[in-house]
N, C-alpha and C positions, 0 to 999 in steps of 0.2 A: 469481532477479529479484526484490526487494521488492515487498509492494505500499503503492501510494503513496495516503493520505488526501488526499484534496483537501475542504476545510472552512471557515467562516469564524471565525477566533478567539473570535467569540462566543460558537461552541460548544464550548469548549475542555475543557470540565469532561467532557462526553460523552466526546470523542476521546482524550482521556485514559485513560477508563476503557475503553472499546474497544478502543484500542490498546495497554493493558497488556497487557486478555486477551486479545488476537492474538498476544502474544509471549509469552504465558504457555503460548498452543498451538502453540509453535516456529515463527511466522509471521513471517518479515522484515519489518518493516514499516517504509517512509520516512514522517517524519514531518519537517516544515521543521522546527519546536523543536529538534528531534533531532539533523538533520542539516546546518543551517547554523552557519556559524559567522562572528566578525568577520572584515571584508573579501573574503567570499565575494560573486560576484556572484549575485543573489536569482533573477536573470530563468534565467540559463545553467547553474543548480542545478537548479533546479525544472523546465527544459524537458530536462536530461539525466534526471532522475527518471521525468517520465510519458516519456520514451521510454523508457527502461530496466527500466520496472515489469513486472512480470505482469500487472499489474491496477491499475485506479483504485478505487478505494472514494470514491464521490462522497456527501458527507452531505448530505442533502437537509433544509433549514431556513428558515423564514423570513430568516435572517441570510445564509444561503450563498446562496439563489439570488436575491439583491441583489447580491451580491458580485462585481464585476468579475472578480477572478481566479479566482474559483471558476467561471465561466462562458467562462474560457480554459482553463483545464483540462481541463473537461467538453469543451468542443471539442476540445480535442489530440487528447485521448481517445479518440471518436466519431469522429475522423477518423484514427486508429490500427485503428478498428474495422471501418472500409469498408477502409484498405490488409491488413489480415491478416484478414480475413474471420473474425474467431473473438472473443468476449466480451472484450473489457477494461475497460469502465465496469461498474463493478457499485453499482447505487445503494442506497444506504441511509436510508430516512425516519426523519428524527428529529421531525418533526411535519407537522401540516397545510402543506400550502404552496402556491404557484405552481410547480408542474415544470416545466421546462424541455421546449420543444416536444420535441424527439429525443430525451428519457429518458422522456418517457411512456408508450412500449409496451415497456418492461423493465419484466419481474420486479424486483421489489427487497426488502430485508430490512427487515423492519418494527421500527421500537422504539417505535411510536406507546403502546403496552401492555404492551409486557413487553420490558425488555432479555435474557432468557436464551435468549426465542423469536429474538427479531433476529438475535444471535450467536451461535446457530445456524447456521440461515439463510447468513450471513458466513461464517462457519467452512467450510460447506457447499458453496458458490461460489468460495470461491479455491480449495478442494481439486482441483479440477477444471482449474483455470489456473495454479497453483505447479508448478515441476520437483519431482517425486517423489523426485529425488536430494540430499536436504538434509534434514540433521537437526539436533540439541543435544546437545552432552556436558555433561554436570551435575557438578561437583565443586565440593566444601565453596567452595572461595575466588573459583570463576568458573566461567564457561560459555562453550563451545565450542561455535561454529555453523559448519555446513560447508554447501559444496555443490559439485556437480559438474555440469558441462553440457558435451557433446559433442556435434558433427556435424562436417559436411564444409563447407570454406571455401573456394572457388577449388579444388578437388580433392583437398584436402590435408584428413586427418581434425583436426579439432583439439578441444582436452580442457581446460577452466576448471575446475580446483580450489579455492574461497574458503574462507577458514578467519576466523573473527573470533571472537578472545577479548574476553569481556567480565568483568573480574574484578568482584566485587563491593564491596571495599575501598578502592578505587583509581577517579581520577575521569578514567583515561582506557580505550581501548581498543585492541586492536592488530588491524590488517586485514591480510591475509597473500593474494594472487593469482598 
């Protein structure tokens, strides 16, 4: 399950750098600009992504804490935390700002002074909430990300295997579940 990144588009440069570093470390990232296509329902796709993610990285900046979208994504993540009784929201402090009340008591990854230290905190936090049965196979012309999830649903054993091929020289990818 991917890591959803909630952010203000005013912080796009930082988010792109963070997302690329996470992908480089084999983290499955859901970023709106990468996932949404013309004609998609933004509300439905974002809601599905928030509900289906392993965790939400909430980028805290002056721009994001003033954004209605970011507040809604944070609220959805905090509700999931209450329902699932596990860490879902992972705050990322980009700059000093007014931190929303319900995020104030959480440990956060601090990028205010040093990107590498903040990244290390994010990667350590993500490793505790993501599926350990996933990896990336690297080939010269493409990468293949894969994951396996299993469990019991309605008394039956269920297994989902997902493959995502990402060719380096073509503008498309192939998802198989």
